[in-house]
C-alpha positions in Angstrom: 4.8 -14.8 56.7 5.8 -11.9 58.9 7.1 -12.5 62.4 5.7 -10.4 65.2 9.0 -8.9 66.1 7.5 -6.9 69.0 6.4 -10.0 70.8 9.6 -11.8 69.9 11.6 -9.0 71.1 9.9 -8.9 74.5 10.5 -12.7 74.8 14.2 -12.1 74.1 14.5 -9.4 76.6 13.2 -11.7 79.4 15.5 -14.4 78.2 18.4 -12.1 78.3 17.7 -10.8 81.8 19.5 -13.8 83.3 22.6 -13.2 81.2 24.8 -10.4 82.7 26.9 -9.8 79.5 23.9 -9.2 77.3 21.3 -7.8 79.7 19.2 -4.9 78.4 19.3 -2.3 81.2 17.2 0.8 81.7 18.7 4.3 81.7 17.0 7.2 83.5 16.6 10.7 82.3 19.5 12.2 84.3 22.0 9.7 83.0 20.7 10.2 79.5 21.1 14.0 79.7 24.6 13.5 81.2 25.6 11.5 78.2 24.0 13.4 75.3 27.4 14.5 74.1 29.4 11.6 75.3 31.2 10.0 72.2 31.0 6.6 73.9 27.2 6.6 73.9 25.0 6.3 70.8 21.5 7.6 71.3 19.1 5.7 68.8 15.6 6.8 67.9 13.6 3.7 66.8 10.3 5.6 66.0 8.9 6.3 62.5 10.6 9.0 60.5 7.7 11.6 60.8 8.2 11.6 64.6 12.0 11.9 64.4 11.6 14.7 61.8 9.4 16.8 64.0 5.7 15.7 64.2 4.5 15.4 67.8 4.3 11.9 69.2 1.0 10.9 70.8 0.4 12.7 74.1 3.3 15.0 73.7 3.4 18.7 73.5 6.6 18.9 71.4 7.9 17.0 68.4 11.3 16.0 67.2 14.2 13.9 68.3 16.8 13.9 71.1 19.9 15.8 69.9 22.5 13.7 68.2 20.2 10.7 68.0 20.6 8.4 65.0 17.8 6.3 63.6 17.4 2.5 63.5 14.0 1.0 63.2 12.7 -2.5 64.2 10.9 -2.5 60.8 14.3 -2.7 59.1 15.5 -5.9 60.8 13.9 -8.3 58.2 15.4 -6.3 55.3 19.1 -6.4 56.4 21.2 -9.3 55.2 22.8 -11.0 58.2 26.3 -10.6 56.8 25.7 -6.9 56.3 24.2 -6.0 59.7 27.4 -5.1 61.6 28.8 -3.0 58.8 25.5 -1.3 58.2 25.2 -0.5 61.9 28.8 0.8 62.0 27.9 3.2 59.2 25.5 4.9 61.6 28.3 5.0 64.4 26.7 2.0 66.2 29.5 -0.3 67.3 30.1 -2.9 70.0 32.6 -0.8 72.0 29.9 1.9 72.6 26.9 2.1 74.9 23.7 2.1 72.9 20.7 3.9 74.3 17.4 3.2 72.4 14.2 5.1 72.9 10.7 4.8 71.5 7.1 5.8 72.5 6.1 2.3 71.5 7.4 0.0 74.2 6.9 -3.1 72.0 9.1 -1.6 69.4 11.6 -0.6 71.9 11.7 -4.2 73.3 12.1 -5.5 69.7 15.0 -3.4 68.7 16.9 -3.5 71.9 16.6 -7.2 72.2 17.9 -7.7 68.7 21.0 -5.7 69.4 21.6 -7.2 72.8 21.5 -10.7 71.2 24.1 -9.6 68.7 26.5 -8.7 71.5 26.0 -4.9 71.7 25.9 -3.0 75.1 22.3 -2.1 75.1 20.2 0.3 77.2 16.7 1.5 76.9 15.1 4.8 77.8 11.5 4.2 78.6 10.3 7.6 79.3 10.5 9.6 76.1 6.9 10.9 76.5 7.7 12.6 79.8 11.0 13.8 78.2 9.2 15.4 75.3 6.8 17.2 77.6 9.5 18.5 79.9 12.0 21.3 79.0 14.7 19.0 77.8 16.5 19.5 74.5 14.8 18.3 71.3 15.7 18.9 67.6 13.5 18.9 64.5 13.8 19.7 60.8 12.6 23.2 59.9 10.0 21.9 57.3 9.3 18.4 58.8 5.7 18.8 57.6 6.7 18.1 53.9 7.2 14.4 54.6 4.1 12.7 56.0 3.2 9.3 57.3 0.4 7.0 56.1 -1.4 7.7 59.4 -1.3 11.5 58.8 -2.7 11.1 55.2 -5.4 8.7 56.5 -6.4 11.3 59.1 -6.8 13.9 56.4 -8.8 11.5 54.2 -11.2 11.0 57.2 -11.9 14.7 57.5 -9.7 15.2 60.5 -7.2 18.0 61.1 -3.8 16.3 61.9 -0.9 18.4 63.0 0.2 21.1 60.4 -2.9 20.7 58.3 -5.3 23.6 58.6 -6.8 23.6 55.1 -10.3 22.6 54.1 -9.5 21.3 50.7 -7.0 18.7 49.5 -6.3 16.2 46.8 -4.1 13.1 46.8 -2.3 11.9 43.7 -0.5 8.7 42.7 2.3 9.9 40.5 3.8 8.0 37.5 4.8 8.4 34.0 2.0 7.8 31.3 -1.6 8.3 30.8 -4.2 6.9 33.2 -5.2 3.9 31.1 -1.5 2.8 30.9 -0.5 3.5 34.5 0.3 0.3 36.4 0.9 2.3 39.6 -2.7 3.3 39.6 -4.3 -0.1 39.2 -4.5 -0.3 42.9 -4.1 2.9 44.8 -5.0 4.8 48.1 -8.7 5.4 48.5 -9.7 8.6 46.8 -6.4 9.1 45.0 -6.2 10.5 41.5 -3.5 9.7 38.9 -0.8 12.3 38.1 0.9 11.8 34.8 4.4 13.3 34.9 4.0 14.4 31.3 1.8 17.1 32.7 4.8 19.0 33.9 7.6 18.1 31.5 8.2 17.1 28.0 10.8 15.5 25.7 13.4 15.4 24.2 15.2 17.3 27.1 12.5 16.5 29.7 12.7 20.0 31.2 9.6 21.6 32.7 7.0 22.5 30.1 5.9 26.1 29.6 4.1 27.8 32.4 1.0 28.0 30.2 0.9 24.3 29.5 1.6 23.4 33.1 -1.2 25.7 34.4 -3.6 24.2 31.9 -2.8 20.7 33.1 -3.0 21.5 36.8 -6.3 23.3 36.4 -7.6 20.3 34.3 -6.8 18.1 37.2 -8.2 20.2 40.0 -4.9 21.6 41.3 -4.7 25.2 42.6 -2.2 27.2 44.6 -4.3 27.1 47.8 -5.2 23.4 47.8 -3.1 20.9 49.9 -1.7 18.4 47.4 -0.5 15.0 48.7 1.7 13.0 46.5 2.9 9.4 46.5 4.5 7.0 44.0 5.7 3.5 43.6 8.8 4.8 42.0 9.4 7.6 44.6 11.5 9.6 42.2 8.3 10.7 40.4 6.7 12.0 43.6 9.7 14.1 44.5 10.0 15.4 41.0 6.4 16.6 41.1 6.8 18.0 44.5 9.5 20.3 43.1 7.5 21.3 40.0 4.4 22.1 42.2 6.5 24.3 44.6 8.0 26.0 41.5 4.5 26.6 40.1 3.2 28.1 43.3 1.3 25.4 45.2 1.7 26.6 48.8 1.1 23.3 50.6 2.6 20.1 49.1 3.2 16.9 51.0 4.8 13.6 50.0 4.2 10.2 51.6 7.4 8.9 53.0 7.4 5.6 51.3 5.1 4.1 48.7 1.9 2.0 48.4 3.6 -0.8 50.2 4.2 1.5 53.1 0.5 2.4 53.1 -0.6 -1.2 53.0 1.8 -2.3 55.7 0.1 0.2 58.0 -3.2 -1.7 57.3 -4.8 1.2 55.5 -7.4 0.7 52.7 -6.8 0.7 48.9 -9.1 0.6 46.0 -9.2 0.0 42.2 -11.8 2.6 41.4 -10.8 5.2 38.8 -11.2 8.6 40.3 -11.4 11.7 38.1 -10.7 15.1 39.6 -13.1 18.1 39.2 -11.4 20.8 37.0 -10.7 24.2 38.4 -10.7 27.6 36.5 -8.3 29.7 38.5 -4.9 28.6 39.7 -4.5 31.5 42.2 -0.9 32.5 41.4 1.2 33.4 38.4 3.2 30.4 37.3 6.1 30.1 38.1 5.7 31.7 41.6 9.0 30.4 42.7 11.3 30.5 39.6 14.5 30.6 41.7 14.4 26.9 42.5 15.0 26.0 38.9 18.0 26.6 36.7 17.4 25.5 33.2 20.3 25.7 30.8 24.0 24.8 30.7 24.9 28.5 30.1 23.1 29.5 33.2 25.0 26.7 35.1 28.4 27.8 33.9 27.7 31.4 34.8 26.5 30.4 38.2 29.6 28.2 38.7 31.7 31.3 38.1 29.9 32.9 41.0 30.4 30.1 43.4 27.6 27.6 42.7 28.4 24.0 43.4 27.0 21.6 40.8 26.0 18.3 42.4 25.6 15.1 40.4 23.1 12.6 41.7 23.9 10.0 39.0 25.3 6.5 39.6 29.0 6.3 40.0 29.6 4.7 36.6 27.6 7.6 35.1 29.6 10.1 37.0 32.9 8.7 35.9 31.8 8.4 32.3 31.7 4.6 32.0 28.0 4.6 30.9 25.5 7.2 29.9 22.9 5.6 32.1 20.1 5.9 29.4 19.4 4.2 26.1 18.3 7.6 24.7 21.3 9.6 25.9 24.4 8.9 23.8 27.0 11.1 25.6 29.1 9.9 28.5 30.6 12.0 31.3 29.5 15.0 33.4 29.4 18.7 33.2 32.8 20.2 34.0 33.2 20.8 37.7 30.4 18.5 38.8 30.7 17.1 42.4 29.4 13.6 43.2 26.5 13.9 45.7 25.7 10.1 46.0 23.0 8.3 44.1 22.2 4.7 43.4 23.3 1.7 41.4 22.0 3.0 38.0 19.6 5.6 36.5 16.5 3.9 38.0 17.2 4.4 41.8 18.6 6.5 44.5 19.5 3.6 46.8 21.9 5.7 48.9 19.1 7.9 50.0 16.7 5.2 51.4 16.4 3.1 54.5 15.9 -0.7 54.4 12.1 -0.3 54.6 12.0 2.0 51.5 11.4 5.2 53.5 13.8 8.2 53.2 17.1 8.0 54.9 17.8 10.4 57.8 18.8 13.7 56.1 21.6 14.1 58.7 23.3 11.1 57.4 23.2 12.5 53.8 24.5 15.9 55.0 27.4 14.1 56.8 28.3 12.3 53.5 28.1 15.5 51.6 30.5 17.2 54.0 33.2 14.8 52.9 32.6 16.0 49.3 32.8 19.6 50.3 29.0 20.2 50.2 27.7 22.1 53.2 24.8 24.0 54.4 25.2 27.6 53.3 26.6 26.8 49.9 24.6 27.6 46.8 23.8 24.2 45.4 22.3 22.9 42.2 21.4 19.2 42.0 21.0 17.4 38.8 20.9 13.9 37.2 20.1 12.7 33.7 16.6 14.3 33.2 15.7 15.7 36.7 13.9 12.9 38.6 16.7 11.7 40.8 17.8 15.3 41.7 14.4 15.8 43.3 15.3 13.6 46.3 18.4 15.4 47.6 16.7 18.7 46.9 13.7 17.5 48.9 16.0 16.7 51.8 17.5 20.2 51.8 14.0 21.7 51.9 13.0 19.4 54.8 15.9 20.8 56.7 15.4 24.4 55.7 18.5 24.9 53.6 18.5 28.0 51.6 19.9 28.6 48.0 19.4 25.0 46.8 17.8 24.4 43.4 17.6 21.9 40.6 19.5 22.1 37.3 16.6 20.9 35.2 18.4 20.3 32.0 20.7 17.8 33.6 23.4 15.7 31.7 20.8 15.2 29.0 20.8 18.8 27.8 24.5 19.3 28.5 25.6 16.5 26.2 23.4 17.7 23.3 25.9 20.4 22.5 29.7 19.8 22.2 30.3 23.4 23.1 29.9 22.6 26.8 33.0 21.2 28.6 32.7 17.6 29.7 34.4 16.0 32.7 35.4 12.3 32.4 36.7 10.1 35.2 36.6 10.9 38.9 38.4 14.2 39.8 41.9 13.6 41.3 41.5 9.8 40.7 39.1 9.7 43.6 37.7 6.3 44.5 34.0 5.9 45.0 33.0 7.2 48.4 31.2 4.8 50.8 27.6 5.7 51.2 27.5 3.7 54.5 24.1 2.3 53.6 24.7 -1.3 52.2 22.1 -3.5 53.9 22.2 -6.1 51.2 19.6 -5.1 48.7 18.7 -2.2 46.5 15.6 -0.2 46.6 14.8 -0.3 42.9 11.5 0.0 41.0 11.4 -0.5 37.3 14.1 -0.2 34.6 14.2 3.6 34.3 13.0 6.7 35.9 10.0 6.7 33.5 8.7 3.2 34.3 
């Protein structure tokens, strides 16, 4: 049974009102503005990611978040182990010696989150007037391509024939993405109403699991009703699949591709409908672009990587730490252990099946700014030419997606990954962490791992 944390939070707020030490106080706009850059204040946005990223809140003329704001949602609270809460909050700069200022357009959520922190002994303030703030000429920030990551509510609006923000098309298709034919897909048994199944074999093939030929991909896309000018919405239980296909469709030339931030559970938690009906798309005859329309976002072979490294490219591994240091290969079908020479660790997950460092406790994407801060400690910065890779390409799609969301240039995916590299002994292999480096802290341990299945293709 789920607790109604909003109502519980309101009750706690009133209970705390009589306690001077833990009282939740209100902060006004002037005081907020005066302390935007005060290191002793932490501004905390507790709204859903799409609003933080840049979509407009209800009744606002501008979207985005207050500068320097971190994120912490009321929906996370039930997923954070009690003994991990304080260290998890500290990882976001939230400590008991600082003044916390929470804001949210949903006052129930605001009461919930502020009450929980106050009860734990944090100095807690609330800013109740974000709507007026967003409608005034006060500073806001948003990610350049915030529209790539969409909420369940946004998708539902499209399904109902409406025109939500950033959607100006008159044709779309939504796909559940997973590995395997329709009749074998467990992820499609129950799905978003109207969704079709997208088999990842339509865009890649073994044994390397690189992208298939442009001709094969075009044939498969047309067979399933996908064209360059149609809005394509993707989601997946194992979200690595959706981000992999996002990259492939952008490479191919689909102009408008969106990904549900989360999975089917996120959709159902929003009380939106599902079905078990098998939907079959109507085939198309003309894609509308020459595939690949955007070849520069893919680097395919080890030779190309080595040449690019000589010209300043940074090769970023998004494999688990034990894979990166050569303790395990990570796959039962990849015998070699190690990494391409010169690879930099870019954070990942516990094994080849997940990217836990990149997700929040509710299974949605972590704030990209937190990932960028982690990368900076590894010498990875905006403006660098970056190639992300993993074993066969699925995990690399998550960090690449984040760079696209934020508008970073010169980022791509090394599609061959470790799998292709280890197939030929001529390519130099790195084993062990460079300079005996210990595993960097992802600052994201909330007591459980976002893991779906036993491998990427599950």
